[in-house]
C-alpha positions, 0 to 999 in steps of 0.5 A: 080038044081035051081040056087041061087042068092047071099044072102045078109048078114043077109038074106036082113034084114029078120032076123032084121024084124023077130026079130021085130015080123014081121010075113011077114018076116017069110013068106018070109023066108019060101018061100025062103028057105023051099024047100032047108031045106026040101030036106036037111032034106030028104037026112039026114032022108030018109023019106018025113014025117020026113023031112017035121017035121024037116023043120017045126021045123026048122022055128018054132025055128026061130020064137020062138027064134027070139030075140036071132038071130043076123042079121050077117052071112048067114040066109041060114047057120043058117037054116042048122045048126038048121036042 
């Protein structure tokens, strides 16, 4: 299992940047968290296809609802609540 670096509040500004329509911040969020969200979804669903769909839906929701996200708290927590 990979060791994770401590996450700065607000994901190091990723949510702030996403709220400002910065698509590159979403790319960074995907790079950092896709595998973790996918593995979580795989454990919950037992299906690789369903896990991939669920993970994709999580990141789509982040982008679609970007104006509503607050930069406080853990980005990882937000993603796992959505999953």
